[in-house]
C-alpha positions, -999 to 999 in steps of 0.1 A, spaced: -756 131 -532 -717 148 -526 -733 167 -497 -750 137 -483 -717 119 -479 -687 139 -468 -708 163 -444 -712 135 -420 -678 127 -424 -670 164 -415 -687 161 -383 -670 130 -372 -635 141 -380 -648 175 -362 -660 159 -333 -631 137 -331 -603 166 -329 -626 183 -300 -626 150 -281 -586 144 -284 -581 181 -274 -603 176 -241 -588 148 -232 -551 163 -239 -565 197 -217 -577 174 -191 -546 147 -187 -524 184 -187 -547 201 -162 -547 172 -138 -512 162 -137 -496 165 -101 -468 187 -98 -436 168 -91 -407 176 -67 -384 161 -89 -375 160 -128 -393 141 -148 -372 112 -162 -352 119 -195 -348 155 -184 -320 175 -166 -339 208 -149 -377 207 -146 -392 243 -141 -425 249 -130 -440 288 -135 -457 305 -103 -474 334 -97 -461 341 -66 -431 330 -49 -451 304 -24 -434 275 -34 -449 256 -2 -473 230 -12 -440 212 -37 -410 226 -18 -422 234 19 -409 271 15 -415 310 2 -396 337 -2 -414 361 24 -394 394 10 -372 403 -18 -360 435 -36 -384 453 -56 -378 489 -63 -371 512 -98 -340 496 -107 -348 460 -94 -375 446 -112 -388 413 -107 -404 392 -132 -411 355 -132 -417 332 -103 -400 293 -110 -397 264 -87 -370 241 -103 -365 204 -99 -389 209 -69 -368 223 -46 -351 252 -60 -371 287 -59 -361 311 -88 -374 348 -94 -361 365 -126 -351 403 -127 -348 429 -149 -318 455 -136 -325 490 -154 -315 499 -178 -304 468 -195 -298 440 -171 -309 407 -160 -304 384 -135 -316 357 -113 -320 351 -79 -321 317 -66 -330 305 -29 -331 269 -17 -331 250 18 -291 241 29 -281 217 3 -308 218 -19 -297 249 -40 -295 245 -80 -266 264 -99 -262 259 -133 -233 241 -143 -222 270 -169 -216 290 -133 -203 261 -116 -181 251 -142 -165 285 -151 -132 296 -144 -139 332 -126 -115 361 -130 -123 373 -96 -134 358 -66 -142 379 -32 -157 376 1 -172 402 15 -194 410 45 -229 426 41 -240 430 79 -228 402 95 -233 375 66 -205 365 46 -213 366 3 -186 355 -22 -187 374 -54 -173 352 -88 -172 374 -116 -153 377 -151 -156 411 -166 -183 410 -192 -188 373 -187 -208 353 -161 -208 365 -125 -226 354 -94 -232 362 -56 -237 329 -30 -249 336 5 -264 317 34 -290 328 61 -305 308 86 -312 278 69 -314 287 32 -288 292 6 -288 322 -20 -269 328 -53 -279 357 -73 -266 347 -113 -262 373 -145 -250 358 -181 -233 395 -190 -233 417 -162 -223 456 -169 -196 472 -146 -196 452 -113 -236 451 -115 -241 423 -89 -216 439 -65 -233 473 -67 -269 453 -56 -254 432 -34 -272 448 -6 -305 449 -16 -302 411 -21 -287 400 6 -304 421 34 -337 420 14 -341 387 4 -359 363 31 -370 328 31 -390 305 57 -404 271 58 -444 266 51 -443 234 65 
């Protein structure tokens, strides 16, 4: 009698779990990507397999540095309008390259609210680059090309690492509209 009561209850419970899991998976797979952050969140990040954000943001990063020292990692779209590529910079640095159409670039508050010890503007070819840094703390490079704004962010760069790679990022990074 013990098996005849508990076995059917077990089957019903297992079936309910399977149905619930299927419903949750279907809901998350069919939810459309949104160009803005869901209500109640500050930043909404969506990971991509390549830096082509044409379907959502209308542009793609068509070229970017990639070599033995500058190693691109994950690709993100932030708030439906700012692209980001995570970089490992050999030997042990990390930076984030962000790109957006003019007027849409999201820069984290931690970088815009920071008082930098040094702010320098210099040319890389015909492009003006602004480097803001404090030794051993947050640093950023900013520039514009065509209809796009670019920023390279680093939390704790060592020995002017951003200045050392600025030419590579400025000259090798290109974004283009896709629609």
